[in-house]
N, C-alpha and C positions, 0 to 999 in steps of 0.2 A: 321278159321284155319290160321296158320302162313304161310309164304312163303317158309320156309326151310323144305325140304323133307329129312327124315331120311331113308336111304336105308340099306339093308343088316344088319339086327339086329340079332345078334347071341344070344344063351343062355349064361347066366353068368357062367363063370369059376371061382369058388371061390379061387382056388389056384393062378390064375393069379392076383387077387386083392391084393395080398401081395407084388407085385413088380410093380412099375411104378406109374404114375399119372392118376387119374380118376376123371372126372367131373360126379357127381351123380345128376340126376334129378328125383324128386319124385312127385307123384300125377300129372303126365304129362297129365292127362285127365281133369284137373281142371285149373281154372284161379285164380291166376298165379300158376305155378308149384313151388316147392321148390328146391333149389340147394345147394349142398355141394361139397366138394372136398376131395380126399384122395391121399396120397402119401406113397408108401412102406408099406401099410397095416394099416395106421393111418388116421382116418376120422375127418374132421372139418366142422362146419356149424354154421352160424349166424342165430339166430331165434329171434322172437319178445321178448321172455321172458328169453332166456338163450343162451348160446353158447355151441355147442358140440365141445370139444377140445380134440384131441388126442385119440379118441375112436378107439377100434379095429374094423376093417372093418367087421369081422365075426359077431360082435354084431349088426352092422347096417344092414347087409345082413339078419340076422335072424329076425329082426323086420319087414323089408320089406316083407320077405317071409311069416311070420306068419300073418301079417295084410293084405296080398295080395294087396299091394300098387303098382299101375301101375308106373313102374320106368324104366329108362334106364341109363346106364353108358357109358361114352365116354372115351376110352383110348387115352391119349394125349401125344405127344412127347413134353417133357419139360426138361429144364436143372436145374431149381432150386431144392433145397433139403428140407427135413423135417424141419430143423432148420429155414430156411427162411419162411416156411409156418407158423410155430409156432410164429415167430416174428410178422408176418403180422396180425395173428388173435389176438395176445395179444394187439396190438395197438388199436384194435377196442373195447376192453372191453368185457363184458359178455352178451350184447344184442344189438339189432339193435337200432340205434339212428335216429333222424329225418333226412330224406333225404337219408338214407342208405337202403340197402336191403340185402338179403342173397347173392346176386351177388357181392356186393362191395369188400369184401376181396378176393373172388375168382378171380375177374377180375384183381385186383392188383397183385395177385400171378402169374397169367398167362400173366402179362404185356400187358394187352389189354385196350381198351377204357372204361373208367369208366361209361359211359352211356348205355352200352349194356344191352339188354334183352337177354334171353336165345337163341332165334333164331338168333339174331345178333351175339352173341358170337360163336355159332356153325358155322355160315356162315364165320366169320373171321378165325376161326381155320381151316375150310375147305380150304379157299382161300390160307392160308399159309402152307397147307399140313402138319398140325400138328395132325390130327385125324388118329389114327391107326385102331381103330375098335369101334363098338357100340354093347353093350350087353343089353338085356332087360329082364325084369321079370314082369309077370302079365300084359303084354300089350295085348290089343285086337288084333286079327289077322290082322285087317285092319289098324293098327296104322302106320302112316307115319309122323305125324306132331303134335306139341303141339298146343293147341288152341291159336288163336290170343289174345293178351292182350297188355296193354300199361303201361307206367311208373305210370300213375294215378291209374290203377288197382292194381299195386303192393303196392303203398303207402296206398290206401284205405284198402287193405287186412291186411297190417301190423297194421294199426290203429284199425281195428276190433279185431285182435288177442290181441293187448295190452289192449283192453277194456274188454276182457273176464275175468270173476272172476274165479280164480283158487283156 
């Protein structure tokens, strides 16, 4: 397990997702989890084979709900806007490149350290009092932490995903 404990996980309020900045963490029971970000109802995520760009958060929520993906969302106090998020994701292209991860554009948008893993990002956001709330969906009752993983685990997983025949 990681060292970062997540406390006070509320149910997702779909209306709230349309306003503000949210860090999305999917498959939080697996190594590594996947991360995306939304602002004012529009979702973005870098993946091994494609980029989710400007998706409606309702669509993302429906997929998570239908597939019962253990996930949590973190409401973040943030000053950048949707145009800045679009610009950051456009500069990374349509899929993850060598040395990058799903966290790379998210970390840049949040103006954080580029080497962070999810638990490190959450710790940094907590230390700077930027987390408003955490909401969960399909989490086990005892869920408090994402499993421990390393940068090597992330790069290995990305390499596996790129080698999958589609």
